[in-house]
Structures are given as C-alpha cells and as structure tokens.
N, CA, C and O atoms as a DFTB+ gen file, in Angstrom:
344 C
 N C O
     1  1     234.472     254.125     186.316
     2  2     234.833     253.128     185.270
     3  2     234.840     251.822     186.091
     4  3     235.473     251.757     187.145
     5  1     234.102     250.736     185.583
     6  2     234.155     249.404     186.308
     7  2     235.107     248.495     185.612
     8  3     235.382     248.696     184.429
     9  1     235.608     247.534     186.261
    10  2     236.485     246.581     185.625
    11  2     235.609     245.491     184.934
    12  3     234.455     245.281     185.307
    13  1     236.149     244.862     183.996
    14  2     235.397     243.906     183.308
    15  2     235.300     242.601     184.316
    16  3     236.139     242.305     185.167
    17  1     234.044     241.871     184.013
    18  2     233.911     240.716     184.922
    19  2     235.177     239.743     184.878
    20  3     235.908     239.628     183.894
    21  1     235.324     239.089     186.033
    22  2     236.417     238.195     186.034
    23  2     236.166     236.999     185.265
    24  3     237.118     236.355     184.824
    25  1     234.929     236.628     185.056
    26  2     234.565     235.371     184.395
    27  2     233.756     235.582     183.057
    28  3     232.749     236.289     183.009
    29  1     234.265     234.929     182.008
    30  2     233.683     234.976     180.512
    31  2     233.279     233.542     180.270
    32  3     234.091     232.630     180.423
    33  1     232.014     233.330     179.890
    34  2     231.674     231.978     179.354
    35  2     231.530     232.186     177.776
    36  3     230.829     233.057     177.262
    37  1     232.259     231.303     177.129
    38  2     232.283     231.327     175.676
    39  2     231.642     229.990     175.278
    40  3     232.154     228.904     175.547
    41  1     230.434     230.153     174.590
    42  2     229.793     229.050     174.118
    43  2     229.094     229.212     172.783
    44  3     229.537     230.065     172.013
    45  1     228.056     228.488     172.433
    46  2     227.273     228.748     171.222
    47  2     225.967     228.304     171.424
    48  3     225.688     227.554     172.359
    49  1     225.031     228.763     170.508
    50  2     223.552     228.401     170.751
    51  2     223.453     226.965     170.428
    52  3     224.287     226.392     169.726
    53  1     222.314     226.331     171.004
    54  2     221.901     224.960     170.912
    55  2     223.076     223.958     171.164
    56  3     223.352     223.030     170.405
    57  1     223.768     224.274     172.384
    58  2     224.924     223.502     172.737
    59  2     224.553     223.015     174.203
    60  3     224.456     223.825     175.125
    61  1     224.353     221.663     174.370
    62  2     223.958     221.154     175.649
    63  2     225.008     221.317     176.644
    64  3     224.651     221.640     177.777
    65  1     226.322     221.134     176.389
    66  2     227.292     221.391     177.358
    67  2     227.292     222.877     177.627
    68  3     227.582     223.240     178.767
    69  1     227.027     223.694     176.791
    70  2     227.049     225.230     177.129
    71  2     225.882     225.506     178.157
    72  3     225.954     226.308     179.088
    73  1     224.822     224.733     177.848
    74  2     223.779     225.114     178.863
    75  2     224.087     224.610     180.253
    76  3     223.734     225.246     181.246
    77  1     224.710     223.528     180.325
    78  2     225.267     222.961     181.549
    79  2     226.261     223.968     182.329
    80  3     226.181     224.275     183.518
    81  1     227.170     224.389     181.436
    82  2     228.231     225.246     181.847
    83  2     227.650     226.463     182.360
    84  3     228.077     226.886     183.434
    85  1     226.634     227.159     181.681
    86  2     225.944     228.443     182.030
    87  2     225.373     228.163     183.425
    88  3     225.402     229.056     184.273
    89  1     224.902     227.067     183.670
    90  2     224.187     226.925     185.072
    91  2     225.354     226.913     186.125
    92  3     225.239     227.574     187.157
    93  1     226.441     226.188     185.878
    94  2     227.566     226.075     186.815
    95  2     228.102     227.552     186.986
    96  3     228.297     227.970     188.127
    97  1     228.329     228.300     185.967
    98  2     228.974     229.607     186.025
    99  2     227.958     230.653     186.815
   100  3     228.309     231.445     187.690
   101  1     226.729     230.485     186.343
   102  2     225.654     231.276     187.093
   103  2     225.596     231.122     188.567
   104  3     225.466     232.102     189.299
   105  1     225.702     229.739     189.078
   106  2     225.681     229.496     190.438
   107  2     226.904     229.964     191.175
   108  3     226.810     230.698     192.159
   109  1     228.074     229.530     190.690
   110  2     229.201     229.919     191.319
   111  2     229.470     231.373     191.306
   112  3     229.929     231.928     192.305
   113  1     229.202     232.020     190.205
   114  2     229.393     233.553     190.281
   115  2     228.463     234.245     191.253
   116  3     228.813     235.195     191.953
   117  1     227.245     233.703     191.252
   118  2     226.348     234.305     192.396
   119  2     226.896     234.158     193.718
   120  3     226.919     235.150     194.447
   121  1     227.381     232.954     194.164
   122  2     227.928     232.628     195.387
   123  2     229.132     233.570     195.716
   124  3     229.365     233.981     196.853
   125  1     229.778     233.831     194.749
   126  2     231.088     234.736     194.891
   127  2     230.735     236.198     194.582
   128  3     231.632     237.034     194.466
   129  1     229.486     236.504     194.452
   130  2     229.153     237.849     194.114
   131  2     229.887     238.512     192.969
   132  3     230.269     239.681     193.010
   133  1     230.048     237.762     192.031
   134  2     230.887     238.019     190.779
   135  2     229.865     238.215     189.504
   136  3     228.917     237.433     189.427
   137  1     230.003     239.077     188.654
   138  2     229.379     239.081     187.415
   139  2     230.107     238.302     186.428
   140  3     231.307     238.096     186.610
   141  1     229.478     237.824     185.348
   142  2     230.055     237.305     184.274
   143  2     229.571     237.700     183.036
   144  3     228.418     238.112     182.912
   145  1     230.438     237.603     182.001
   146  2     229.893     237.925     180.516
   147  2     229.732     236.533     179.750
   148  3     230.344     235.523     180.096
   149  1     228.944     236.579     178.794
   150  2     228.740     235.455     177.882
   151  2     228.969     235.807     176.550
   152  3     228.439     236.842     176.146
   153  1     229.675     235.128     175.771
   154  2     230.023     235.413     174.233
   155  2     229.779     234.084     173.562
   156  3     229.857     232.982     174.105
   157  1     229.453     234.357     172.219
   158  2     229.082     233.065     171.334
   159  2     230.356     233.190     170.367
   160  3     230.895     234.244     170.028
   161  1     230.707     231.929     170.008
   162  2     231.655     231.851     169.022
   163  2     231.213     232.128     167.728
   164  3     232.035     232.358     166.841
   165  1     230.002     232.135     167.512
   166  2     229.305     232.367     166.278
   167  2     229.121     233.855     165.873
   168  3     228.721     234.240     164.774
   169  1     229.493     234.676     166.988
   170  2     229.474     236.196     166.790
   171  2     230.781     236.760     166.538
   172  3     230.883     237.974     166.366
   173  1     231.923     235.900     166.493
   174  2     233.251     236.439     166.298
   175  2     234.056     235.281     165.514
   176  3     234.178     234.126     165.923
   177  1     234.582     235.797     164.320
   178  2     235.524     234.822     163.761
   179  2     236.820     234.481     164.586
   180  3     237.352     233.372     164.551
   181  1     237.297     235.593     165.368
   182  2     238.386     235.193     166.222
   183  2     238.029     234.199     167.392
   184  3     238.801     233.293     167.707
   185  1     236.925     234.394     167.967
   186  2     236.454     233.398     168.928
   187  2     236.240     232.030     168.373
   188  3     236.593     231.044     169.020
   189  1     235.674     231.928     167.201
   190  2     235.440     230.693     166.506
   191  2     236.811     229.963     166.269
   192  3     237.004     228.779     166.545
   193  1     237.714     230.794     165.737
   194  2     239.216     230.291     165.453
   195  2     239.767     229.716     166.594
   196  3     240.353     228.634     166.590
   197  1     239.563     230.529     167.724
   198  2     240.281     230.158     169.023
   199  2     239.744     229.131     169.824
   200  3     240.471     228.268     170.317
   201  1     238.327     229.165     170.016
   202  2     237.667     228.319     170.922
   203  2     236.714     227.346     170.243
   204  3     236.282     226.423     170.934
   205  1     236.328     227.443     168.946
   206  2     235.273     226.676     168.401
   207  2     235.180     225.323     168.757
   208  3     234.066     224.859     169.000
   209  1     236.371     224.489     168.838
   210  2     236.470     223.150     169.079
   211  2     236.301     222.908     170.567
   212  3     236.104     221.757     170.957
   213  1     236.362     223.866     171.379
   214  2     236.381     223.547     172.787
   215  2     235.356     224.154     173.578
   216  3     235.482     224.268     174.798
   217  1     234.219     224.600     172.874
   218  2     233.053     225.169     173.633
   219  2     232.340     224.095     174.503
   220  3     232.160     222.947     174.097
   221  1     231.933     224.558     175.769
   222  2     232.106     225.746     176.250
   223  2     233.525     226.033     176.749
   224  3     234.333     225.119     176.915
   225  1     233.782     227.173     176.957
   226  2     235.140     227.624     177.487
   227  2     234.878     228.731     178.541
   228  3     234.077     229.645     178.346
   229  1     235.632     228.579     179.705
   230  2     235.543     229.673     180.700
   231  2     236.886     230.270     180.849
   232  3     237.921     229.630     181.030
   233  1     236.769     231.633     180.749
   234  2     237.988     232.322     180.980
   235  2     237.941     233.039     182.431
   236  3     236.880     233.580     182.744
   237  1     238.927     233.070     183.250
   238  2     238.970     233.768     184.428
   239  2     240.111     234.802     184.430
   240  3     241.270     234.453     184.205
   241  1     239.800     235.971     184.664
   242  2     240.947     236.994     184.564
   243  2     241.529     237.085     183.106
   244  3     242.694     237.452     182.954
   245  1     240.852     236.804     182.189
   246  2     241.295     236.738     180.764
   247  2     242.050     235.593     180.286
   248  3     242.466     235.585     179.128
   249  1     242.288     234.500     181.182
   250  2     242.982     233.405     180.755
   251  2     242.036     232.156     180.730
   252  3     241.117     232.048     181.542
   253  1     242.286     231.255     179.808
   254  2     241.422     230.014     179.741
   255  2     241.563     229.282     181.058
   256  3     242.677     229.024     181.513
   257  1     240.489     228.958     181.647
   258  2     240.347     228.211     182.871
   259  2     239.903     226.882     182.701
   260  3     240.554     225.992     183.250
   261  1     238.897     226.594     182.028
   262  2     238.246     225.371     181.823
   263  2     237.594     225.214     180.347
   264  3     237.349     226.233     179.701
   265  1     237.297     223.849     179.787
   266  2     236.623     223.840     178.724
   267  2     235.878     222.572     178.881
   268  3     236.104     221.781     179.797
   269  1     234.931     222.391     177.908
   270  2     233.861     221.202     177.633
   271  2     233.114     221.110     179.043
   272  3     231.999     221.621     179.156
   273  1     233.681     220.507     180.040
   274  2     232.855     220.137     181.341
   275  2     233.473     221.019     182.353
   276  3     234.606     220.845     182.802
   277  1     232.626     222.030     182.710
   278  2     233.113     223.085     183.680
   279  2     232.973     222.537     185.156
   280  3     231.913     222.087     185.590
   281  1     234.042     222.609     185.824
   282  2     233.984     222.266     187.370
   283  2     233.678     223.340     188.192
   284  3     234.334     224.381     188.149
   285  1     232.672     223.165     188.987
   286  2     232.236     224.219     189.960
   287  2     233.215     224.419     190.979
   288  3     233.470     225.562     191.356
   289  1     233.835     223.339     191.504
   290  2     234.900     223.357     192.578
   291  2     236.108     224.092     192.040
   292  3     236.611     224.963     192.750
   293  1     236.608     223.829     190.878
   294  2     237.710     224.628     190.230
   295  2     237.399     226.102     189.976
   296  3     238.315     226.910     190.130
   297  1     236.214     226.517     189.609
   298  2     235.824     227.817     189.384
   299  2     235.747     228.510     190.687
   300  3     236.148     229.670     190.774
   301  1     235.278     227.907     191.668
   302  2     235.093     228.462     193.033
   303  2     236.506     228.789     193.576
   304  3     236.742     229.898     194.055
   305  1     237.451     227.809     193.496
   306  2     238.789     228.049     193.937
   307  2     239.441     229.248     193.112
   308  3     240.110     230.117     193.671
   309  1     239.217     229.231     191.857
   310  2     239.796     230.459     191.006
   311  2     239.416     231.776     191.471
   312  3     240.176     232.744     191.521
   313  1     238.012     231.756     191.858
   314  2     237.407     233.049     192.258
   315  2     237.729     233.366     193.674
   316  3     237.536     234.516     194.068
   317  1     238.204     232.454     194.483
   318  2     238.705     232.771     195.792
   319  2     240.086     233.374     195.883
   320  3     240.578     233.872     196.896
   321  1     240.669     233.260     194.649
   322  2     242.144     233.932     194.573
   323  2     241.863     235.333     194.214
   324  3     240.808     235.707     193.702
   325  1     242.994     236.189     194.549
   326  2     242.950     237.637     194.111
   327  2     242.863     237.701     192.521
   328  3     243.397     236.818     191.851
   329  1     242.251     238.653     191.988
   330  2     242.219     238.804     190.575
   331  2     243.541     239.058     190.038
   332  3     244.292     239.878     190.566
   333  1     243.879     238.342     188.938
   334  2     245.006     238.643     188.129
   335  2     244.929     239.950     187.302
   336  3     243.828     240.202     186.812
   337  1     245.892     240.773     187.089
   338  2     245.770     241.899     186.322
   339  2     245.537     241.549     184.867
   340  3     246.230     240.669     184.356
   341  1     244.629     242.166     184.185
   342  2     244.287     241.853     182.789
   343  2     244.940     242.827     181.853
   344  3     244.770     242.725     180.638
C-alpha cells in the first residue's frame, strides 16, 4: 500500500492561474522526487464549496498550503520538512 501524494493541486479548467500553478507544482515536485495529485473543483461540490473562490489551491500533507499565486520557494521549503501524518 502506498501513501497518498504529499501535494494536491486543486484547480479548474480554463484557469490561467491554475496553469501557472501546475507548472510550479510540477517543477518543485520533480525536484523533490514527489508525486502530486490534481483535482478540479468542478468535479466535486465539496471542493467547490471549500475552494471554489480560491483556486488554484495547493495542499501539502492534507492541509492548505497556498492559493491563487503559488510560491515555488514556499513549496520547496514545505517539502523539505518531514511529512505530517494525514
């Protein structure tokens, strides 16, 4: 059994900020040898209610880490820390 990815990107289709965030997440996760999941707020009423006004949103270890403009440096620092239990 594998553990879930430490990073989850929550966005939506046709979102310029989401495209930029995806590039940041892909780059930082590749550097850190980490997988990430990508979810769309349009696929889940729960995600839409919680994050719809804040996309893109990045979760690290199940907790909201960043939104709108994703900082590569902040994400690198978070991934350098030991994983928090989920």
